[in-house]
N, C-alpha and C positions, 0 to 999 in steps of 0.2 A: 563028293567031298572033290572040289576041286581045288588039287597041290598050292601050297603057295608062290611058286616059281611061274606054273601056267596063268595064274590067277591075277599075275602082273596087270597084262593087257584088257583085260574085262573091266579087274576094280579098277582101274581105270579112268578107266573109261565112264563108265556108273557114278565116278565121285563127280570125275569131268563136269557132266552132262547134266549133275544136280545142282555141282555148285552155278555153274552156268544159268540155271532158272531162277538160281536162286538171286542172282546176281541183278539180273531181269526182274524177278516179281511175279513171273507167270511162263504161260508158255502161249507162242501165239494161235490162235481159232482155240484156245482148251481157253477155261472158267476156271482150271483147279487155284490155288492160293499159296504163299508156304508152305503150309503146314502139308498141304499135302503133294506136294515137290517131294518134301524133304521122306513120308512115309512110301509115294513111289520107290524113289533111292532104295529104301531099306527094302522093301518088300525087293523088287530086285534082286541083291546081293543072295537075298531067299532063297529065290527063283532060278537065279542059277548059278545057285548051294558055293558061293564062296563061304557063308556062315547056312551053321545047323540052326534051329533053333532057340537051343538052350545058350550056345553062343550068340546070340541077339539079344537074348531076354540078358543076358550077363554085363552085358555090353552099355543096358541101359542103365544110368547114376538116377539109379531111386531116391536116393538122399536130396538129391536137387528136385524130382519133379514133385517127392512130400513137401517140403519145403515150401517149393512155389505152391503149391496150389491151398498150406496152411494158409501162404501170407496173403492170397486171393483171398480164401475167406473170409477171414479176419479185418479188410479193406469192406467189403462187403456189409459186414456189420457194424461198422460206421459210417459208410452211407448211408444204411435205412435208417441208419437211429439219428441221423438230422448231426450227424458230427460235422460234416463237409458244409455241410446250409448254414450249420450255424458261426462255424471262424470266418465264415466272407460275409454273415451279418456282419459280427462283429467287427469285419474292418470297412462296411459300408458304414458302420456311423461313426467312426471315431478315422479314419483316413481319407477326405475327401480330396488332399491338396496331389496333384495330378503325380508328380515324387514322392511322395509320399503311399500313393498305394500303390507306386510301381516295385516299392522298396519291397512292401508291405508282400506282395505278390508273389515276386520275386524267395522272399524270405517264408512264405510261405511255401508254396509248391518245390522249393528245397526243403525244409528241415522237414515236411512231411514224408519224399520223394527217401531221405535217408536210413529213414524205419519201416516205413512200406516200399512194396512194390512201385516205383517209378509210373507205369504204365498203366496201372488201375489210379491211381494219385489223378492225372491226368485226367482220364475218364469222369472223375469226380469231380476233377474243381475246373475245365474249362466252361462249360455249359454256366458253373454259380460268375466266370466271370466276365464271362460276357453277359449278363446279368444286369451285375458291379459297374460295367462298361454304360452301360443302358439307360441304368436309373440316375447315374454321376455326370451321364455327357463326356464321358471322355474317350478320343479312337482305341479302338480294340487291338488295332494290332502290334502296337509298342506291349502290349497287357498279353497279348497272346505267345507273344516271342520271349519275353522273361519267362509265363509262365514253362513255358518246355523247356527251351533252354535252363533253365533253375533245375527242372527236376533231371536230368541228367548232370548238370555239379554235383544237386546235392544227394543222388545216389552214388557216386560216388563213397562216401564217407562213409558206407557200415556196406556187410557180404548181403544181409536182406533188401539193400539199392535196390536191386534191378536183376535181371534174368543172368546176364556175364558174369554178376559178381556173385550170384549163387552157385553156379559150373564154377567158379574158380577158388569158392570158398569151400567144397568140397573134393577138389579136385587137391588144391595146393594142403587142406589143413590147418590154415594158420587161422588161430584162433581167433573172433571177434572181437573181440578188444586189443587185441595187439595189432589186427591191419584197423581198424577202424579208429588207435592212434598215431599208427600210420599214413595215413588217407584224410584225418578227417580235418587236419587243417587246409589241405589244399582243396579239399569243398568250400572249405570255411572262403580259401582268398576268393577263389574262382564266382561263391556269389558276389563279391564287393567287386570282382572284376564283371559278372555280368549287368550288375547294376549300373556301373559304370560308362559300360560299352552302348547299352538298351537306349539310353539317357542323354549320350552324346550324337547318337545318331539319330534319331528323334527327339530334338531337344527344340528344334522348330513346331512339330505337330504337340509336344507337350508343353509348351509354350503358351500357342494358341488353349487351349483347355483348359490352362489357366482363366481365360478372359473368360469361360463360357463361366457361365456361374454353374453349379450341376443341382440340379432336383431334386430339394430337402428329405432326408430320408427320415421320416420322424417315424412315431410311434404307431400311428394307422395306416402305416405299411403293412402290407403282407407277412407276417410272421414266416418264417420259415418250419417247415412242420416235424419235429423234433417229439421225440419217444423214449421220454425221461429215465425212463427202467433199464431200458437196451441202450440206452445212452451211457449209461452208467455200468453196468453190466459190460459195454462194448471196452467203455475208456479205462477200467479197471483190468479186463481180460488184458489190453494191447500191451497197457505198461507193465505188467505183470509179466509175459513175457520179454520186452525188451531189455528188461532188468533179469532175466534169466539167462536170458544169451550172452550176456556184458558179462555175468558170473565164470559161467563159458562152459553151459549146459548144450546137451547138444541139441543142436538147432530144429534142423528139423522134427524131434520128435518133440519141439517145446513146440514149436507152430502146429502143429496136429494137432496136440494135445487143447492150445489152444484156440483153435476152427471147431473138436469137441464139445470143447463145453458153451460155445455160441449158440451151436447149431440144437443143442436142450433149449431149446425155445418156443414160442409159440406162433413165430417167424415160418411162411410157410418158404419149405425148402427149394422151392422154384426160385421163389425172389433170388436167393444165394448161391445158387447155380446158376442164373442167366447172367449174376457178373463174373464169373469166373472165367479163363480167358482159357479153353480149350483146345482150340486150335494151338496157342500158346506151345499147350505142353505136348501135342502130339507133332511138332513141328520138333523139343527137347529128343523126343524116342527115335523118333526116325534117323537125325541126323546122328546122335549117339553110336546108332547102329553104323549108319555110312560111313563117317570117321574110323570108329572099329575099325575096322574092313580096311579104309586107305589105310592108316596107321600099319594097321599087322602086315599085310602083304606089299607097302609099295614101297611107305616114308623108312621104311628098318634098313631098304639097298641103298637110304642117299648118304649116309657116313656123317649123321648128323654134330656128333660127338667130332668130329673133326672142322667146325662152323666156329672155326675163332675168329673171326670178325664180330660173329650174334656173342658169344660163349665167353667174350675177353671184354665187352660192352652191353651186359645184360640192360640197363633202363633204356639207350638210348636207342638201342639197331631195335630192341623190343618196341620201346613205344613206335618208334618209323611205319615199321613193320604193321602192327595194331591197328594201326590211324590208317594208315593205305587197307590195310584186308578189309576194314571193319566197312566201308563208305563203298568200297567196290560188295563184299556178300552180305553185310550185313556184322553186327559185331556177336553176335552169338555163334555162328558159324565161324565165324575168322579166329573165334577165342579157343573152339573147339580144337583145330587146326595147328595149336602151341601146346599139344597136351607132349608131344614127341620131341619138339624141343626142350621142353620143362626139365625134363627126364634125363638128357645128357648135358645138362649144368652142374657146375659141383653145387655142394649142397650148401657153402655160405653164398651162393649168387641165384638160388634156385629163387626162395622169397621177393629176395628182390623183383625178383624177373617176371613173376608173380603178380604183384602190387604191382610193378610197372601195365604190367595187358590188362586190372583190372582201372586203371585211372583212366589208361592212352584210349582204351576200346569204349568205354564211355564219353572221355569229351572229344573225342571222336562224332560222338551220332549227333552233336552240333554244327558237326559243319554243313551239312545238307540237308533240306527239308525233309530228304529222305534215309539221312544216318541213321534216325533211331525207331521206335516205335511211337515211343511217348511224342513226335514232331507229327508225323501220322493220324493221331487221334484227336489232338489239339487241333491239326491242319482240317479233318471230315469232320467233328463235331463243329466246327466256327462255318465251314459248308456249308451245313445243316442247316445251322442260326442267319443265311443269310451273309457271312463274312467271309471274302479270299479273300485267302493269304497264301502268295505269289513267290515259286519258287527264287527267284531274282531278288525281290523283297526281302528275305530271308537271311540268302546270306550276304547280305549289308551287317548283320549283326554273328552270323555264325562264323563268316570264315576271320575275321578279327579274333573272336571272343575264343573261339577251336585252341589258335595258334596260340594267343597268349597265357591262357589254363594247363593247353599240355607243356609247352616250356615253364609256367610256374611247376609243375607237378614233376618234371622232367627234373629241374633242377632240384627240387626236394627228398626227393629219395636217391638222388646223388651225391647229397650235399648232409643229409641224416644220417645219422647211424643210432641202432633204440637199443 
C-alpha cells in the first residue's frame, strides 16, 4: 500500500489525466467514452496500490447509484406504457400556435424533469417533439433548444431532477422537501426566462411558422400506442414515490421499491434494461473512487479551511467556480470536486453552498451544446432524424439564458433565508 505522502505525485497524475480525458470526452486513437475513462482511472488507483479494493468499494456512494437506477427504471415504465406519447399527443391536439407550442414544450420538459431524471426525459421527448413539429409544420430548432434547456432548468427544482443533484442530495443530507422549497422558485423563474429568450431569439422563424397553416391533427391520425393497465400502474407508482419523497422517506429506498413494484409485470425485463443508462452508472462508480483518492491524498494538503474568499462568500464563489468547472469537465465530475470544500465550511454556510452548487452546476449545462448530457441526447436524436442543431446556433440561446438564470439563482439564494 503506497503511503499518503509518497502517493501525492502518483495520485495527482492519475487524477489529472483522468479529468483531462473527461474534459476532452475521449482519448485520441481510442473509442473509449467518459464511462470507460472514469473506470480506467479507478482501476489505475487500485493497480498502483493507492487504494485497496475495500477502500475503493467504500468510496462508492451506493445510495446515489441505487437512486439513479431506480428512477431510470420508473421512467422506462412510463415510456413503455405510452405516457410520454400520450402527453405529446395532447399537446398536438390543443396547442398548434407556435408560441403556445413552445410554451407547452418548455413547460412539459421542465415539469417532468423536475421529478424524473432529465436525461431520460429528453430520451423520451425528443423524437416526439420532432414528430410534433413535422405534423404541425413548425421549425424544429426552437422547440429542440427549448426542450433541452428546459430539462436542465426544471431539474434544478428537486434532488431527483438530475444526476448531480442526486449526488448532492446524498452528500449534503438536505431533505427532499427543503431542497425543493429553496430551488423550485429558481426553476420556475428560469423556465419563464427560457421561454422569453427562445421566443425572442427565434421570433422571425416562429412568426413565419404562424403564416404556414399546420397540418390538421384529427381523430384519423395514428394514435399513440398506450397500454392502459400499465399506464395506470406506472402513473400511480410514480406519484406515490414522489409523495413519499416529499414526506421525508429515504429517497433511494423509495425509488428502488417503486422500480421493484413496476418490475412485477408482464413486460419483458430486457425492454426495461435497455432504457437504463449503464455507462452513466459506471462513470459514477469510477469517479467516486478517483475523487476519493485525490481528496484523501492530495486535497488534504491544500489547507482548504484557509480559503477565506470562498468560505466567506459561498453562494457567489461556489456558483462561479461551478459554472466554470462544469463546462470544463462536465457537471457530475465537477460536483464531486467540491466535497472537501463543503466540509471546510461552517454549519451555517454549508447548506447554502450545497444548494448553490446544485443550482449553478445544473444551469451551467445550458451554456453550450456540450454542457450537459441532456443537450447531447437531444442533438444526437435530432441528427438521426435528419435535423442538425449546430454548436453556434445553440449559443444564441445558451449564453444569455445561462447568464440570466444563474444571476437569478445566486440572487435568490443570497437574499432569502428559510
